[in-house]
N, C-alpha and C positions, 0 to 999 in steps of 0.2 A: 339540938345541934342542927344547923341548916344543911342543905344539900351541898355537895362538893362543887366548887366553881367549874369543875370539868365534867360534871354529871351528864350533860347532853352528849358527850363524846364517848363512843364505844371504843375508839382506837387512839393510841398515843405511842409515839416513838421517841426514845431518849437519845439525845446528842450531847457531845461535849464541845464547847466553843474552843476552836483552835486559834493559835496566835495569828495566823494569816488572815483571820476573819475580823480582827479588831483594827480600828483606825488609830490615828495619833492621839485621840482623846481617851483611848483605852477601852472603848466600847465597841460592840459589834457594828460594823459599817452597815447602814440601812439596807443596801441591796442584798446583803447576805441573808436577810430574813426570808427573801423569796427563794433562795437556795434551800433553806431549811424547809420551807413549805414544799418544795419540789421533792426533797428526800422523803418527807412524810407522805406525800401523795403516792409515791412509788411503793412505799411500805404498806400504805393503806390498801392499794390494789391487791398486793400479795395477801394481806390479812383477810380480805373479803373473798378470796378464791378467784378473783379476776386476774387472768394472765395478760399483762400488758407487755407488748402490743398484740400478742397472738390472738386474743379474744376479740380484738377490734378488726385487725387486718384480715382475718378469715372471712369476714362479711364484706370486705372491700371498703371499710370505713376506718377512720381514725379520729381522735379527739384533738381539737385545736383550742388553745387558750384565746379567749376574746376579751377577757377583763381580769385584772389582778389589782387588788387593793390591800393596804395594810394600815393599821392604826397603831402607832407606837405609844406605849404607856410608860415603860421603864426599860432601861438598857440592860442587855446581857453583856458580860465581861469575859475576858480570857479565862478559860478553865471552868466556867460555870457548867453545871449539868442542867440542861433544859429539856423539857418535854414538849414535843410538837404534836398537838392533837388535831385530828382531821375527821370530818364527817360529811356525808352527803346531806345537805340541808334542803335541796330542791331538785326535782327531776322534771324537766319540761319535755315537750315532744322531741326537740332536737338539742336542747342545752341541759347542762347539769351544773349545779352550784355546790362547791365544796366550801365549808366553813372551817377555818383553822384558828388555833390559838397556841401561843407559846407561853409556857409557865416556867418559872424557877421556883420549885416548891409550890406553895399555894399562891404565889404572886403572879398575876397576869402581866406579861411583858408586852405582848403583841397580839393583836387580833387581825385576821385577814379573811379574804374571800377570793376564790378563783372560780371563774365561770368558763366552762368548756363547751364547745359545740361539737356535735358528732357530724362528720361530713363524709361524703363519698370522696375517696382519695383521688380518683381520676378527674372528677368534675369540680372538686372543691366547693360543693354545694351541700347545705345542711340536709341531713336525712334523719328519720326517727331512730331512736336508740333500739338496739337489739333487746327484745323483752327478757331474754335470759340474763343480760347484764343488769337490767333494772330489778329483776327478781332477786339476784344475788345481793345487790346493795340493800334492798328492803329487808331481806332476811338477816343481814349482818347488823344493821343499825338497831340500837336500843330504842331510838325514837324514829318513827317513820318519817322519811323526807316529805316535804310538801310536794304536791303534784300540780302540774299545769304551768301556765305562763308565769313569768316573774311578776312581782308586785311593781306598781308604778315607781319609776325612777331607777329600777334595777336594770342592768344591761341584759339584753337577751337577743336571740335571733330566732326564737320560736315563732312559728306562724300562727 
C-alpha cells in the first residue's frame, strides 16, 4: 500500500461546507477556498505553538501575503466534510511559503500555495524571520521545509 496522499502534511483541519459558501451551481464558490486556506493557516499557527499575531508583533514585524494561488481539481459541495492541510514548504530569509491541500476523504479537491513576507510594521520593508519562529516551524513539521531563496519562477521578495 502506498503513502497517503496527505503524508507530507503534519497538520490538517476539518471543516464542513456551509450553504452560504456554495454558488448557484451547487458547488463551493472558488473564492471560498482561500477562506478555507486562511482558517487552516490560523489553526496551523496555533498547532505549531506560534501565537499569531503576538509572536510577530512583539518583534515589530508582521507577515503580509504577497502571493496566493489555487489549482482546482474537483468541487466541494454543501455539507461536505473537507480537510484542509497546511505545511511550511519553504523558509527564505524574509519570505515563507505555505503549501495547502483540500481533500474530501482521499480525493484531492484543491491544491494551493500562499507566500508571506515578514516585514517591519512601521517601515513596511522586508526583514529576516525571527529564528525562534523558524525553529518552531522546523520542529513541528514531519518534513523539513526547504531553506533559502525560492526556485526560479516562484514569487519571492528574499534578497
